[in-house]
N, C-alpha and C positions, 0 to 999 in steps of 0.2 A: 418485464425486466426494467429495473430502475438504474439511475445514472449517478455517478460520483466523479468528482474532479480531483485528480492527483496534484497536490501542491509540490511539484517536483523540484523547485528551487535549483534550477540548472544555472551554472555560473561560469560559462566559457571564458568571459572576459573578467578576470579577477580584479581589474581596476574599477569595475562597476560599483562595488561597495555593498556590504551586507545590508545597510539601511534601505537602499533602493530594492535590493533583491527581496527582502521580506515584505516591504511595502507592496511590491507587485503580487506576492502570494496572498496577502490579505485582501487586496482589491479583487483578486479572482474569487476568494471565498465569499466576499460580500455579493459579488455578481451572481454566482451560482445559487446562493441562498435565495436571491430574488427570483431567479429563473426557475426554481422548483426542482433542483437536483436533490437527490436523497441525502448526499453527504459530500464530504471532502476527506481525502486521505493524506497523511502527513508522514514523510519518511524519517528515518534516523541514519545519518552517516556523518563521519568525522574525517578531518584531515585532507579532504579532496573536494574538488569544485563541481561535483555532480550530486544531486539529491541532498543538498547541503542544509540539513536541519539537525544540529547536534542534540537538541532536546525536544522531541516531538510532544511530550506531555505539556511542557511549558508553552509550546506554540499552540497546542490545542486549546489551552485556557485563553490565550489571546484571541484565537479565532472565535471562540464562544462569546467573547465580549463584544464582537462586532457583527455577529450573525444572530438570527432568530430561531432557526429550526433545523439546520443541517446536522446530520450525524458527524461526529469527529472521530475518524478512524485512524489509528496509528498504523503505518505501513512501511516498516514495522519497527517496534521496539526490539533491539537486539539483546536478548536476555543474557548471553554469555558475557556481555560487557558490564553488567550491573550486579550489585549485591542485592539479592532479593529481599533482604531484611530492610534495606533502605528503599528499594524500588517499590515494594508493596505499599508503603506509606505514601509515596509519591503518586501512585496510581489512585489510591483512595482520595487524596487531596484533589488531584486533577478532576476526577469524576464529580466530586462535590462542586467544584468551581465551574464545571461545564454543565451543571444542572442535569446530570444524568444522561447527557448526549454522547458520552465517550464509549467507543468500541475499542477494546484493547487488542490490536493486532500485534502479534509477537512472532519472532523467528530466530534462527540460529546465526544469521549474518551471511552475507554473500561475497564480500570482497576480501580476498586473502591479504592484500596489501594493508588494508585498514586494520583487520584483526591482528595481524602479526605485529604491527607497530604499537598496538595497545596491549600487547602481552597475552593475547588469547588466540593462539594459532588456529587456523581454520580446521586443521586435522583433529582438534579436540572439540570443535564447536557442536557437533551432534550430541556427544555425551554430556557436555556442559549444558546445552539447551534442555535436554530431557530432564536432568536433575533440577535445573533452575525452574522449569515449568511446574514440576511437582511441588517444589518448595513454595513457589508463588501461590499456587492454588490452595495449599494448606494455610498459608498466612492470611489469605483473603477470606477464607471460609471458616477458620477455626481460631480459637483463642488458646493461649498457652501451648504453642507449638515448639517442639524440640526436634532436632535433626541430627542424624549420624550417617553421612554419606561420603562420597569421594571428594566432592568439592565444597560441601557445607557440613559443618559440625557446630551446633550451638545448643545451649540450655534453653529451657522453656521461656518463651517470650510472646507478647501479644502486640501486634501492630496497631497503633493508634493514630488517628481515630478509626473506628470501625467503618466498613463500607456504608454508603448512602442507603438508608432503609434496610440495612443488613443484606443487601444484594450487590455483590461486586459487578463491575461492568462485564458485558459479554466478552469472551475471548475468541479471537479469530487467529488461526494458525496460518502462517505463510509457508507454502510448500510448492515445489516445482515438479518433482518427479511423481509419477502416478502412484507409486507405492506409498510415499509419504502422505499424499493427498488422501488416499483411501484410508490409511491408518488414522489420520487426524479426524476425519468425518466419523469413522467407526467409534472413536472415543467421545463423540458428541460435541466436537468443536466446529464452529464456522470456519471456512477456509478461504484464503486469498491465494490466487495463483496468477501466472502469466506465461504465455508462450514466448515472451520477449520478441525477438525478431525471427523466430523459427516459423515453420509451416503451420497452416491451419490444421493439418492432421495432428500436430502435437496438442493443439487446443482441444480437439475432440477427445484425445486420449486423457487429458487432464479432467475434462468434464465427466467422462465415463467413470474415471476412478472415484471422483467425488460421489457420484450416484451409487456406486457399489458400497462405499463406506457409509453413506447415508442409510442405505437399506440394511446394512449390518447393524446399525445403531438401533434399529427397531423404532419404537415409539419415541425414543429420545432424539431421533434424527428427523422427526417430522418438520420441525421449524428451522432446521439448519439452512444456512445461506452460503452460496458459492459466489465469491466476488472474483472477477477476472479483469486484469489490467492489460491495456494495450496502448501504444502510442497511437493517437487518434486526432485527426484535424479535418474539419470540413473546409475544403479549399473553395476559393471563389470560382475558379475555372481550372482547366487542365494545366495551363501554364503555371498557375499559382501552386498547384499540387506538385508539379515537377520541382519547382524551386524549394518547396518545403521538404520534399523527399531528400534533396541534397543536404539540407540542414540535419535531417534525421540520420543520414549516413555518417556525418561527422559526429553526431551525438553517440551513436552506437560504436563508432571507432574508439571513443573515450571509454564508454561503458565496458566494453569487452576487454580493454586494456587492464582494468582492475578486477573484472569479474572472472575471466578465464586466464588472465596473465598477459604479459609478463609484469605488469605493475610499474610502468614507467611514469613517475610523478616527480615534478620539480617545483618546489615551493608551493605545494598544494595543487598545482595545475596538472591534470592528466594529459599526457601526450595522445593526440588522436592517431590511431593506427588504421591501416586499410582493413576492410572487412573481406571475408572469404566470399560473401555474397556480391553479386552484381547489383546495380541500382534497380534493375527490373525485378530481380528476385526479392529485393528488399520491399519493393512496392507491393508485391503479392503478400508479404508477411505483415505489413503495417496497414493501418486504416488512415491513409492520407489521400483524400479523394473528394469529389464533389458530392453534394447532398444526396442526389438520386442513387449513386453507387453506394454511399454510406448506408442508406436505409436498407438496400438489398443485402449488403454484407452483414449488417447487424441483425437482420431477421434470422440469419443462420444461428447467431449466438443465442437469440431468444428461443428458437426452436430446440436447441440443445438443452436448454434449461438453465442458462446463466441467470442468476438472480440480480446481481449488481454488476454493471459494466463500469469499470473505472477507466476514465480516459485521461491520457497524459498529453497535454498540448505544449508542455515545457521542454522542447527539444532544440531550442535555439532561435525560435521566432522572437521578434520584438514584443515587448509587453502589450502594446496596443493590438497587435495581430492575434495574440493569445485571447484577449478579451473578445475581439470580433469573431474568432472561431468558436468560442463558447456560445456567443449569442446566435450565430448561424445554426449551431447544433441544436440549441433549444427551440429555435423558430422552425427549422426545416426538417429535423430528424426526430426529436423527442415526441412530437404529437403522434407519430406512427406506433408508439409503444405505450400502452395504457398501464399506469401504475396503480397498485391497490391503495386503499385509503391508508393514510399515515398511521392511524391508531392500530391497524392490523399488522404492522411490520414487525418481523422478528427482531428482537434486540431492543425494541423501544420500551422504555420503562417509565412509569409515572414519576 
């Protein structure tokens, strides 16, 4: 199992300023590059103060300029919000400028508030995503593509420039429900998923669905990777873990406000709402604990067959605390999980 850091760009205090917010994310990227993480993941969200990176491809190019070897994974580009004829060219350009380190994570979108205000209601997002993905694949792999569908109709065109080495970046589908995870893997896609703040049992169901889809893909599924994201922080001690769990409780109160509703947002700031979970129930669902417990709990992930563990330390901690938590993770947890040689990694391209 390898490790990836989610550049979550959480912005609870909107007076903090975008300049400082993105400087913090870049400092995390530089640090995990030095610490030997496999990669970083970069979200796409708009109009709200959580996961606030409106242009993940642009940010990936910037991260590439300040790092040496980490993969740059979008997590995720929301296809229904983009015109694939423009987006395909942006993907090619970003991959070239990232020296082939880009992994294109894509999804349908998660926040009804966001999608509705951008004119792409969530009720249409599955259908829009499916057609957008098909159009994107065609544009990245073929020349003189025409289309006649529900959301796209255009005469033959060729996206320029063509992909680096005529090989577009690997595509990774974001999916939460087991049926979508299995279907994505069966089609030959890498998969990103997360149990969010649900039970460990949900994570087991997600992993099992991926393995079923991977098996259904036959030989094409041999090198597929499953990336699983969780809020994760190596605390200094039990008291530190308790304090950080309270921050995560506030974080998920905002997250679920726009994820499951009702979408109460004022001037871009999401109102934190109470969770249905108790603090103790949340502790069981997240990975906020001391190093010894972290190793034990992550060993279950590795045993299940998670390929890439994506950790999110950006749930309200101060920037310096995030960096310290990443260093503790690298020093005290990562040595317990042996990674394969970089040249053998799926998705790595010359």
